[in-house]
N, C-alpha and C positions, 0 to 999 in steps of 0.2 A: 387466576392469572389474567391479566389484561391483554388485550389484543396486541398492543405495542411490544409486550415482552416476547411474543412469539416471533417477532421480526428480527430479533438479535442473532447475530452470527456467533460462531464458536469463538470464545475468547473475548467477546465484546461485553463490556460492563457499563451500567448506567451511572453517570456521575451526577445528574440532576434530572428531576422530573417536575414538570410544571404544566400550566394551562392558562387560558385567559383569566383575567381578574374577574371576581364575582360581579363587579360593577358592569362588566360587558353584558351580562344577562339582563340587566335593567334596561339597557339600550335595545337589545335584541327583542326583549319581551314588551316593548312599549305598546304595540298593537294588541296583543292579548290582554294586557292590563286595561287598555281602553275599552275593549269589549266587555270585560268584567265590570268596569265602572258604568258602562251603558246599561248592563243588566240591573245593576243596583238602582240606577236612575229610573228605569222602567218600573221597578217595584215601588219606588217612592211615588211615582206618578199615579200608579194604580191605587195606592193607599190614599193619596190626596183627592183624586177625582172620584174615588169610590164607585168605579164603574162596575157594571154587572152585566150578565147576559152574554150575548155573542161577542161583544167588544172585549169584555174581560177575558174570555177564553182565548181570543186571538192574541191579546197582549201577553197572556200567560205563556202561550206557546212560543211567541217571539222571545220573551225573556228567557225561557228555558233553553232555546236554541243558542241565544247569545252566550249564556253562561256555559253551556257544554262546549261550544266552539272555543271560547276564551280559555277555559281550563285545559282542554286538550292541547291547544296551541302553546299555552304556558308550560305544560308538562313536556312538550317536545323541545322547547328552548332550553329548559334546565337539564333535560336528559342529554341533549346534544353537548351541552357544556361539560357535564360530568364525564361523557365518553371521550373527551379530548385528551390527548397526551402529547406533550412537547418534551422530548428527551434530548439530553446531551450525553453521548457515550464517549468512550475513548477512541472512536473511529469516525463518528458522524453526528449530525443533528437530524432528528426524526420528528416529523409532525404527522399525527394520526387524528383524523376527524371522521365523523359519521356514526350513526347509531347502529343500523343494520348493514347498510352498504358502506363499507369502510374505504377511506381514501388515505393513503400514506405517501409522504414525500420526504426525501432525505437529502442532505447536503454533506458531501465528504469533507472532513476537516482539512485535508491537505489542499483542497481547492478553494477554501475560504480565504479571502484576502483581508477582509475587515468586516466590521458590523457597525451600522449607524444606529444609535439609540437616541430617541427623542422622548422627552418627558415634559409635560406641562406642569402647572402648579398643582392641580389635583392628582396628577400621576405621581409626583414626588411625595405628596401627603399620604396617598393610599398605596403606594408601592407598585405601580404599574407603569408601562411605557410601550412605545412602538419601536420595534427592532427590525431593521433591514439587513439581511446577510448578503454580502457582496463577494463576487468571485475575483479571480486575478485580473479580469478585464473591467473591473468596477461595474459589473452588471448585477443587478439585484436578482437573486435566485429564489428568495423566499421572504415573505413578510409576516411578521407576528404583530397583530394589533391588540392593544390593551393586554400585553403579556404580564402575567403575575411575576413579581420579583425580577423584572427585566434587567436591572443592573447586575444582579447575581447571575442570571442566565448568561449574559454576555461575558462576564468574567470567567465563569467556569468553562464556557465554550473556547475562549482564547487560551486558557490554561491547558485544556485538553489538546488543542492544536499544537501548542508549544511542546507538550510532552511527546506527541506523536512525531514531530519533526526531530526531536532529540534522539528518538529511537532510530531514525533513518540515518542521521549523521554521526552517531556515536561510533568511534573507531573501535576496532577489535582490540582485546586486551593484549598488549605486547608480551612476548615471551620473556621470562626472567633470565638475567645474564648468567652464564656459567660460573661456577665457583672458582675455577681456575682455567687458564688457557689450555686448549688441547695440545698435547705433546706433538711435536713434528713427526711425521712418519719416518720410520727407520729406513736408511738407505738400503737399496737392494744389494745383496751380496754379489761381489764380482764373480763372473763366471770363471771357473777353474779351467786351466788349459787341459785339453784331453791327455790322458796318460797313455803313453805308448804301450801297446800290447806286448811288445817284445823289445828287448834292448840287446844291442850287440855286445860282444865281449869287451870291446873298447869303450863302451858307455855311450856311443852315438846312436841316434835313432836310425832304424833301417830306412832306406829310400822308399818313397811311396811311388808305386807304379802309376803312370799316367792313365787317365780314364779313357776308355775306348769310346769313340764318337761315330755317329752314323754319317753316311755320305751327305745327307742333306745338311747336317750341322756343320760339317767341314766346309761345304760349298758356301753356306751363309756367312760363316766366319771369314772365309777368304775374301768374299765380296766386301765386307766391312773393312778388312785390312787394306784391300786395294784402294778403297775410298780414302782411308787415312793417308796412304802413301801418295795418292794423287794430290791431296791437299797440303802435303808437306808435313803432316803430323809425325810421320815416321820415315826413316830412311829406306831406300831400296834394300840395303843389306838386312835391316831388321825385318822387312817384309819377307825376304827370302828365308830367313831363319825361322820365322813363325810359320811360314808355309810348309817348310820341311818338317817341323814339329807336328803340324796338323795332319799332314799326310802319313806320318808315322803312326798316328792313332787309329787309322782305318783298319 
């Protein structure tokens, strides 16, 4: 498992994996290649000059050092290229670089506004390009130089962004309509009048005895009746009749 795979969150899947184009290593390894060519040139000079003795030994050591430095430097360049991982997932874009000391940077798809792709003639022929990822404020958050399959990388990134946005705005599934309209609720049954516990011989209900009231209840009721009388809501005769009825309940 590569280091970039360990950075994936739960439910995150890789849509595309890429790195710099192999021609980028030719540019990065120009100085190691120059050292190797210098070592070859020193060997040729020694063969042509046919030096011997101390000078030959010194040139031999210099040639060996140049070769060793050039090869180790060249190995580092290609190893660093192999360790690169440029990923497009369903949530973000991840860039991982470094051999032993790893450096990872990611850009969330929901914050990406656009991507600027530039390809020269050689880039179109060999399938690489320079890609700049922009945020909502049109600020470049990451740069990919000599990216392999750059057009495909941009296309997959924008497709994943669109898919993520559709998940956010997709409405919930509406409930299915009922097969038939619900029946209206049945009306509550009318309250039946209370049945008299006893019936007189003539068929009429017996008179109900008035409820006994306390002194406080009578006093409060008389005060309210007096107020109604003073406002003209009831006559003095009605007030006196109610008063007599209330006093009879004490």
